[in-house]
N, CA, C and O of each residue as an XYZ file, in Angstrom:
628
protein
N       8.174    -14.804     -3.223
C       9.188    -13.982     -1.996
C       9.456    -15.142     -0.974
O      10.594    -15.151     -0.504
N       8.528    -16.194     -0.521
C       9.034    -17.177      0.135
C      10.137    -17.946     -0.120
O      10.878    -18.417      0.743
N      10.278    -18.107     -1.643
C      11.369    -18.990     -2.058
C      12.823    -18.444     -1.509
O      13.695    -19.018     -0.856
N      12.740    -17.178     -2.006
C      14.078    -16.525     -1.485
C      14.503    -16.409     -0.311
O      15.693    -16.544     -0.028
N      13.463    -16.105      0.648
C      13.712    -16.291      2.016
C      14.286    -17.617      2.370
O      15.251    -17.652      3.133
N      13.833    -18.594      1.936
C      14.086    -20.190      2.317
C      15.397    -20.138      1.747
O      16.266    -20.586      2.495
N      15.866    -19.635      0.410
C      17.287    -19.962     -0.028
C      18.263    -18.749      0.773
O      19.493    -18.779      0.734
N      17.654    -17.940      1.325
C      18.285    -17.176      2.198
C      18.954    -17.886      3.366
O      20.172    -17.911      3.539
N      17.900    -18.557      4.281
C      18.105    -19.248      5.200
C      19.006    -20.573      4.872
O      19.925    -20.916      5.615
N      18.738    -21.107      3.975
C      19.507    -22.285      3.494
C      21.306    -21.849      3.275
O      22.254    -22.543      3.640
N      21.351    -20.878      2.772
C      22.443    -20.309      2.374
C      23.077    -20.210      3.737
O      24.011    -20.957      4.027
N      22.589    -19.281      4.622
C      23.164    -19.096      5.888
C      23.551    -20.242      6.554
O      24.741    -20.418      6.815
N      22.734    -21.017      6.853
C      23.247    -22.450      7.485
C      24.177    -23.259      6.704
O      24.846    -24.055      7.363
N      24.374    -23.226      5.382
C      25.725    -23.635      4.761
C      26.903    -23.105      5.027
O      27.945    -23.741      5.190
N      26.718    -21.507      5.096
C      27.905    -20.734      5.482
C      28.202    -20.898      6.972
O      29.374    -21.161      7.245
N      27.441    -20.799      7.858
C      27.613    -21.391      9.303
C      28.345    -22.745      9.269
O      29.386    -22.942      9.896
N      27.775    -23.608      8.550
C      28.460    -25.090      8.735
C      29.767    -24.992      8.107
O      30.517    -25.895      8.477
N      30.276    -24.180      7.273
C      31.565    -23.989      6.537
C      32.529    -23.427      7.744
O      33.602    -23.950      8.042
N      31.950    -22.244      8.403
C      32.896    -21.750      9.237
C      32.810    -22.904     10.458
O      33.873    -23.351     10.889
N      31.890    -23.249     10.856
C      32.339    -24.248     12.121
C      33.429    -25.540     11.703
O      34.239    -25.993     12.512
N      33.295    -26.002     10.383
C      34.311    -26.969     10.024
C      35.668    -26.365      9.588
O      36.574    -27.097      9.189
N      35.803    -24.942      9.672
C      36.939    -24.175      9.382
C      37.590    -24.326     10.935
O      38.705    -24.783     11.190
N      36.646    -23.845     11.857
C      37.498    -23.639     13.190
C      37.580    -25.012     13.861
O      38.197    -24.997     14.926
N      37.074    -26.250     13.456
C      37.277    -27.514     13.790
C      38.531    -28.167     13.329
O      39.277    -28.902     13.975
N      38.636    -27.746     12.030
C      40.142    -28.131     11.449
C      41.112    -27.467     11.994
O      42.040    -28.191     12.356
N      41.290    -25.989     12.252
C      42.118    -25.263     13.035
C      42.315    -25.917     14.212
O      43.404    -26.478     14.331
N      41.507    -25.994     15.151
C      41.755    -26.860     16.350
C      42.242    -27.892     16.293
O      43.216    -28.110     17.012
N      41.695    -29.010     15.328
C      42.542    -30.133     15.378
C      43.992    -30.196     14.941
O      44.796    -31.038     15.342
N      44.262    -29.169     14.030
C      45.717    -28.881     13.552
C      46.641    -28.178     14.402
O      47.814    -27.939     14.116
N      45.961    -27.818     15.610
C      46.689    -26.834     16.673
C      47.002    -25.957     15.963
O      48.181    -25.640     16.126
N      46.430    -25.334     15.146
C      46.389    -23.922     14.529
C      45.693    -22.655     15.007
O      45.979    -21.513     14.644
N      44.676    -23.031     15.929
C      43.779    -22.034     16.392
C      44.419    -21.053     17.594
O      43.682    -20.201     18.090
N      45.389    -21.149     17.914
C      45.969    -20.096     18.609
C      47.332    -19.450     17.839
O      48.369    -19.304     18.486
N      47.276    -19.171     16.777
C      48.106    -18.676     15.711
C      48.570    -17.405     16.296
O      47.617    -16.673     16.557
N      49.857    -16.840     16.624
C      50.263    -15.722     17.089
C      51.228    -14.702     15.946
O      51.938    -15.176     15.058
N      51.095    -13.607     16.152
C      51.554    -12.700     15.391
C      52.642    -12.158     16.169
O      53.322    -11.357     15.528
N      53.012    -12.356     17.364
C      53.969    -11.788     18.177
C      55.372    -12.029     17.791
O      55.780    -13.073     17.281
N      56.147    -10.895     18.095
C      57.667    -11.297     17.659
C      58.289    -12.353     18.705
O      58.067    -12.298     19.915
N      58.978    -13.177     18.172
C      59.450    -14.505     19.051
C      60.905    -14.675     18.696
O      61.297    -14.171     17.644
N      61.821    -15.395     19.538
C      63.010    -15.566     19.388
C      63.184    -17.057     19.716
O      62.522    -17.658     20.562
N      63.968    -17.483     19.094
C      64.173    -19.390     18.973
C      65.257    -19.739     19.887
O      66.322    -19.127     19.811
N      65.050    -20.824     20.892
C      66.012    -21.578     21.459
C      65.953    -23.008     21.229
O      64.923    -23.655     21.042
N      67.139    -23.449     21.259
C      67.053    -25.120     21.163
C      67.404    -25.929     22.142
O      68.320    -25.504     22.847
N      66.854    -27.221     22.477
C      67.015    -27.846     23.460
C      67.063    -29.398     22.973
O      66.553    -29.783     21.920
N      67.758    -30.239     23.904
C      67.871    -31.761     23.269
C      67.081    -32.389     24.248
O      66.930    -31.801     25.319
N      66.469    -33.650     24.034
C      65.987    -34.385     24.663
C      66.537    -36.166     24.018
O      66.819    -36.523     22.874
N      66.508    -36.981     25.380
C      66.575    -38.108     24.900
C      65.402    -38.932     24.206
O      65.508    -39.838     23.379
N      64.104    -38.299     24.838
C      62.908    -39.003     24.464
C      61.989    -38.042     24.442
O      61.820    -37.424     25.493
N      61.275    -37.725     23.397
C      60.253    -36.837     23.241
C      58.905    -37.186     23.597
O      58.054    -36.375     23.963
N      58.733    -38.526     23.466
C      57.170    -39.394     23.492
C      56.588    -38.780     22.321
O      57.245    -38.837     21.281
N      55.346    -38.140     22.316
C      54.345    -37.868     21.409
C      54.250    -36.205     21.466
O      53.165    -35.623     21.486
N      55.580    -35.499     21.492
C      55.427    -34.070     21.570
C      55.405    -33.825     19.953
O      56.022    -34.566     19.187
N      54.742    -32.868     19.578
C      54.568    -32.412     18.150
C      54.950    -30.927     17.646
O      55.104    -30.109     18.553
N      55.073    -30.602     16.708
C      55.438    -29.128     16.260
C      54.190    -28.419     16.521
O      53.110    -28.989     16.373
N      54.279    -27.237     16.893
C      53.099    -26.338     17.270
C      52.851    -26.737     18.874
O      52.262    -25.875     19.526
N      53.206    -27.844     19.509
C      52.869    -27.824     20.673
C      53.290    -26.614     21.498
O      54.350    -26.038     21.256
N      52.421    -26.203     22.522
C      52.537    -25.203     23.469
C      53.741    -25.392     24.124
O      54.223    -26.520     24.223
N      54.373    -24.238     24.662
C      55.455    -24.129     25.472
C      55.106    -23.342     26.697
O      54.921    -22.133     26.553
N      55.006    -23.817     27.748
C      54.256    -23.265     29.129
C      55.230    -23.032     30.024
O      56.201    -23.777     30.157
N      54.975    -21.679     30.889
C      55.560    -21.774     32.086
C      54.806    -21.225     33.180
O      54.272    -20.129     33.013
N      54.667    -21.926     34.447
C      53.679    -21.777     35.381
C      52.460    -21.872     34.763
O      51.586    -21.141     35.228
N      52.182    -22.535     33.895
C      50.672    -22.843     33.274
C      50.346    -21.813     31.996
O      49.433    -22.024     31.198
N      51.193    -20.730     31.942
C      51.059    -19.848     30.772
C      51.566    -20.257     29.628
O      52.692    -20.751     29.683
N      50.980    -20.177     28.483
C      51.649    -20.198     27.191
C      52.671    -19.269     26.915
O      52.389    -18.093     27.145
N      53.745    -19.513     26.493
C      54.898    -18.579     26.119
C      55.299    -18.754     24.938
O      56.139    -17.999     24.449
N      54.788    -19.747     24.285
C      55.689    -19.993     23.064
C      55.101    -21.286     22.641
O      54.181    -21.858     23.224
N      55.874    -21.802     21.295
C      55.454    -22.954     20.714
C      56.474    -23.849     20.074
O      57.452    -23.256     19.618
N      56.448    -25.328     19.928
C      57.317    -25.940     19.356
C      57.350    -25.564     17.844
O      56.424    -25.706     17.045
N      58.693    -25.015     17.582
C      58.871    -24.633     16.029
C      59.206    -26.059     14.907
O      58.793    -26.331     13.780
N      60.026    -26.659     15.733
C      60.657    -27.665     15.016
C      61.079    -29.112     15.748
O      61.407    -29.046     16.932
N      61.081    -29.940     15.326
C      61.849    -31.376     15.546
C      62.471    -32.114     14.985
O      61.813    -32.600     14.065
N      63.628    -32.557     15.053
C      64.618    -33.108     14.376
C      65.593    -34.206     15.208
O      66.032    -33.972     16.334
N      65.828    -35.322     14.527
C      66.502    -36.158     15.086
C      68.135    -36.074     14.725
O      68.481    -36.080     13.544
N      69.094    -35.997     15.773
C      70.289    -35.833     15.768
C      70.923    -37.060     15.578
O      70.903    -37.748     16.598
N      71.578    -37.659     14.448
C      72.217    -38.764     14.287
C      73.419    -39.098     14.973
O      73.850    -40.246     15.085
N      73.998    -37.980     15.470
C      75.168    -38.164     16.026
C      75.321    -38.510     17.674
O      75.931    -39.426     18.224
N      74.557    -37.457     18.210
C      74.178    -37.844     19.706
C      72.845    -38.637     19.851
O      72.519    -38.704     21.036
N      72.042    -39.208     19.073
C      70.846    -40.020     18.872
C      69.983    -39.416     20.100
O      69.572    -40.107     21.032
N      69.751    -37.920     19.955
C      68.864    -37.294     20.664
C      68.007    -36.376     19.706
O      68.561    -35.924     18.704
N      66.637    -36.066     19.971
C      65.768    -35.066     19.424
C      66.212    -33.917     19.674
O      66.563    -33.627     20.817
N      66.290    -32.950     18.545
C      66.715    -31.784     18.859
C      65.452    -30.952     18.438
O      64.803    -31.161     17.413
N      65.137    -29.757     19.585
C      63.495    -29.291     19.518
C      63.990    -27.733     19.614
O      64.821    -27.302     20.414
N      63.334    -27.038     18.681
C      63.569    -25.656     18.556
C      62.208    -25.029     19.328
O      61.059    -25.378     19.057
N      62.449    -24.380     19.992
C      61.179    -23.383     20.597
C      61.256    -22.218     20.089
O      62.361    -21.717     19.879
N      60.003    -21.511     19.771
C      59.749    -20.237     19.628
C      59.105    -19.749     20.622
O      58.000    -20.213     20.903
N      59.676    -18.692     21.370
C      59.334    -18.104     22.462
C      58.952    -16.709     22.176
O      59.555    -15.922     21.445
N      57.772    -16.488     22.909
C      57.321    -14.834     22.519
C      58.436    -13.921     23.131
O      59.094    -14.320     24.092
N      58.585    -13.037     22.724
C      59.570    -11.763     22.988
C      59.162    -11.077     24.119
O      59.978    -10.287     24.593
N      58.026    -11.204     24.692
C      57.833    -10.269     25.788
C      57.892    -11.159     26.892
O      57.503    -10.685     27.960
N      58.376    -12.605     26.891
C      58.853    -13.343     27.881
C      60.176    -13.690     27.918
O      60.575    -14.505     27.086
N      60.951    -13.221     28.739
C      62.514    -13.353     29.066
C      62.911    -14.600     29.975
O      62.571    -14.650     31.157
N      63.520    -15.427     29.463
C      63.788    -16.384     30.645
C      65.674    -16.261     30.798
O      66.522    -15.936     29.967
N      65.778    -16.661     32.169
C      67.413    -16.843     32.667
C      68.132    -17.789     31.547
O      67.489    -18.635     30.925
N      69.230    -17.613     31.395
C      69.856    -18.665     30.750
C      70.014    -19.939     31.416
O      70.248    -20.917     30.706
N      69.924    -20.081     32.660
C      69.949    -21.385     33.207
C      68.484    -22.041     33.464
O      68.193    -22.867     34.329
N      67.805    -21.569     32.674
C      66.119    -22.198     32.513
C      66.223    -23.586     32.168
O      67.085    -23.918     31.355
N      65.474    -24.424     32.669
C      65.267    -25.924     32.350
C      64.109    -26.147     31.781
O      63.106    -25.529     32.138
N      64.088    -27.177     30.697
C      62.919    -27.488     29.946
C      62.428    -29.081     30.283
O      63.358    -29.871     30.442
N      61.427    -29.474     30.373
C      60.913    -30.658     30.580
C      59.455    -30.943     29.732
O      58.475    -30.199     29.707
N      59.604    -32.085     29.134
C      58.309    -32.325     28.542
C      57.287    -33.079     29.283
O      57.511    -34.162     29.825
N      56.047    -32.407     29.285
C      55.148    -32.782     30.343
C      53.729    -33.173     29.504
O      53.549    -32.954     28.307
N      52.798    -33.787     30.406
C      51.644    -34.160     29.626
C      50.382    -33.231     30.536
O      50.484    -32.872     31.709
N      49.226    -32.988     29.625
C      48.095    -32.311     30.236
C      47.470    -33.706     30.493
O      47.359    -34.597     29.651
N      47.019    -33.764     31.986
C      46.351    -34.680     32.352
C      47.025    -36.226     32.178
O      48.206    -36.386     31.868
N      46.209    -37.182     32.394
C      46.737    -38.623     32.504
C      47.339    -39.168     30.862
O      48.418    -39.720     30.646
N      46.297    -38.821     29.875
C      46.747    -39.438     28.669
C      46.620    -38.185     27.651
O      46.358    -38.429     26.473
N      46.795    -36.889     28.069
C      46.563    -35.657     27.199
C      47.606    -35.231     26.483
O      48.605    -35.950     26.462
N      47.602    -34.017     25.771
C      48.895    -33.902     24.533
C      49.884    -33.372     25.517
O      49.567    -32.853     26.587
N      51.332    -33.570     25.003
C      52.407    -33.185     25.766
C      52.829    -31.877     24.984
O      52.645    -31.538     23.816
N      53.454    -31.272     26.041
C      53.901    -30.107     25.747
C      55.271    -29.801     26.674
O      55.585    -30.531     27.614
N      56.096    -28.528     26.243
C      57.192    -28.572     26.753
C      56.991    -27.434     27.970
O      56.415    -26.383     27.689
N      57.408    -27.638     29.120
C      57.358    -26.634     30.325
C      58.707    -26.346     30.560
O      59.639    -27.137     30.419
N      58.783    -24.991     30.983
C      59.998    -24.238     31.110
C      59.955    -23.819     32.792
O      58.943    -23.399     33.352
N      61.117    -24.004     33.371
C      61.229    -23.409     34.666
C      62.692    -22.473     34.873
O      63.894    -22.722     34.783
N      62.031    -21.510     35.135
C      63.123    -20.311     35.076
C      64.235    -20.588     36.034
O      63.900    -21.057     37.122
N      65.563    -20.365     35.798
C      66.677    -20.575     36.647
C      66.767    -18.890     37.485
O      65.820    -18.110     37.585
N      68.055    -18.687     37.958
C      68.184    -17.684     38.757
C      69.371    -16.756     37.971
O      69.813    -15.734     38.496
N      69.798    -17.211     36.736
C      71.217    -16.413     36.074
C      70.427    -15.188     35.753
O      69.219    -15.125     35.525
N      71.518    -13.994     35.778
C      70.953    -12.555     35.354
C      71.142    -12.519     34.272
O      70.625    -11.500     33.815
N      71.713    -13.196     33.402
C      71.616    -13.168     32.064
C      70.249    -13.619     31.344
O      69.670    -14.478     32.008
N      69.702    -13.324     30.366
C      68.463    -13.955     29.693
C      68.887    -14.702     28.233
O      69.718    -14.223     27.462
N      68.309    -15.707     28.050
C      68.223    -16.211     26.902
C      68.138    -15.444     25.551
O      67.347    -14.503     25.481
N      68.854    -15.760     24.533
C      68.644    -14.781     23.329
C      68.313    -15.709     22.198
O      68.303    -16.926     22.383
N      68.035    -15.160     21.000
C      68.110    -16.022     19.996
C      69.159    -17.014     19.444
O      70.217    -16.647     18.932
N      68.730    -18.464     19.610
C      70.013    -19.090     18.999
C      70.471    -19.807     20.123
O      71.085    -20.858     19.936
N      70.230    -19.328     21.437
C      70.767    -20.334     22.861
C      70.203    -21.392     22.807
O      69.236    -21.765     22.142
N      71.022    -22.035     23.751
C      70.652    -23.904     24.045
C      70.166    -23.870     25.201
O      70.751    -23.169     26.027
N      68.969    -24.605     25.603
C      68.668    -24.804     27.019
C      69.504    -26.164     27.175
O      69.472    -27.012     26.284
N      70.199    -26.321     28.263
C      70.939    -27.502     28.249
C      70.352    -28.415     29.329
O      70.480    -29.635     29.235
N      69.623    -27.764     30.489
C      69.206    -28.773     31.484
C      67.600    -29.262     30.904
O      66.603    -28.540     30.882
N      67.693    -30.654     30.469
C      66.283    -30.975     30.036
C      66.013    -32.366     30.716
O      66.846    -33.077     31.278
N      64.387    -32.652     30.509
C      64.260    -33.784     31.281
C      63.223    -34.649     30.263
O      62.182    -34.033     30.036
N      63.292    -35.508     29.840
C      62.939    -36.213     28.662
C      61.009    -36.359     29.220
O      60.429    -36.019     30.250
N      60.621    -36.915     28.149
C      59.031    -37.271     28.695
C      58.905    -38.708     29.245
O      59.685    -39.602     28.916
N      57.866    -38.879     30.111
C      57.632    -40.154     30.773
C      56.958    -40.706     29.826
O      56.076    -39.966     29.392
N      57.038    -41.915     29.237
C      56.600    -42.789     28.357
C      55.593    -43.643     29.323
O      56.047    -44.195     30.325
N      54.448    -43.713     29.039
C      53.452    -44.856     29.797
C      53.771    -45.996     29.559
O      53.615    -46.732     30.533
N      54.232    -46.566     28.506
C      54.673    -47.951     27.931
C      55.586    -48.274     28.811
O      55.429    -49.259     29.533
N      56.824    -47.387     28.891
C      57.907    -47.656     29.877
C      57.813    -47.932     31.346
O      58.501    -48.673     32.048
N      56.612    -47.019     31.697
C      56.361    -47.144     33.201
C      55.668    -48.399     33.464
O      56.049    -49.117     34.389
N      54.584    -48.753     32.654
C      54.064    -50.214     32.931
C      54.905    -51.056     32.850
O      55.031    -51.865     33.769
N      55.674    -51.100     31.785
C      56.756    -52.451     31.634
C      57.576    -52.378     32.895
O      57.715    -53.462     33.461
N      58.139    -51.351     33.449
C      59.023    -51.341     34.344
C      58.278    -51.789     35.845
O      58.975    -52.299     36.722
N      56.814    -51.554     36.054
C      56.050    -52.011     36.850
C      55.841    -53.563     36.557
O      55.889    -54.289     37.550
N      55.700    -53.938     35.786
C      55.364    -55.652     35.350
C      56.493    -56.300     35.705
O      56.402    -57.292     36.428
N      57.597    -55.894     35.306
C      59.138    -56.809     35.337
C      59.461    -56.579     37.292
O      59.888    -57.540     37.932
N      59.222    -55.429     37.880
C      59.493    -55.224     39.193
C      58.421    -56.513     40.076
O      58.748    -57.263     40.995
N      57.234    -56.391     39.444
C      56.266    -57.479     40.190
C      56.671    -58.926     39.775
O      56.487    -59.880     40.533
N      57.178    -59.037     38.653
C      57.577    -60.528     38.308
C      58.727    -60.750     39.108
O      58.787    -61.823     39.708
N      59.731    -59.859     39.237
C      60.937    -60.261     40.035
C      60.627    -60.591     41.595
O      61.193    -61.475     42.238
N      59.606    -59.705     42.091
C      59.168    -59.961     43.543
C      58.419    -61.379     43.591
O      58.452    -62.094     44.592
N      57.768    -61.700     42.458
C      57.115    -63.251     42.660
C      58.328    -64.193     42.436
O      58.072    -65.322     42.854
N      59.421    -64.089     41.969
C      60.566    -64.936     41.792
C      61.194    -65.041     43.173
O      61.435    -66.137     43.679
N      61.456    -63.884     43.778
C      62.060    -63.565     45.344
C      61.179    -64.366     46.224
O      61.737    -65.091     47.048
N      59.916    -64.345     46.173
C      58.918    -64.910     46.952
C      58.832    -66.689     46.856
O      58.447    -67.376     47.802
N      59.206    -67.162     45.725
C      59.202    -68.485     45.299
C      60.497    -69.194     46.058
O      60.419    -70.266     46.658
N      61.440    -68.573     45.951
C      62.810    -68.965     46.936
C      62.627    -69.331     48.188
O      63.593    -69.612     48.897
């Protein structure tokens, strides 16, 4: 009888470990927040998307209102075309703007929507034209270093 009890506890422990690994994999793959809500797609274009990835959150006022569905490179405009799937319960005006923001200093990147004042709302297939690209940390550091180098040259004259 004691052998069966031990086998049961080992089996339970293995099952719990498998469930924990499954949830960890879902979290790492950014799939833990799967939603079966109705959604509509809108398209945006950015000059630089930084580290934005598909399934990244789309937030407005800190609330997740959708997900990044697809990212493609447009070789005619040399911009990234980002398709956003927004939940149908959230309606945004046509003059909404989109920015790529970062959670924390070095956290994950997401798309932030800022609602405009238009009376007509975005519909499936519409384009958000007012966009702001990602702030790339490497570019900011190089700008800082170049400005410091230029200051040093001016002081020597």
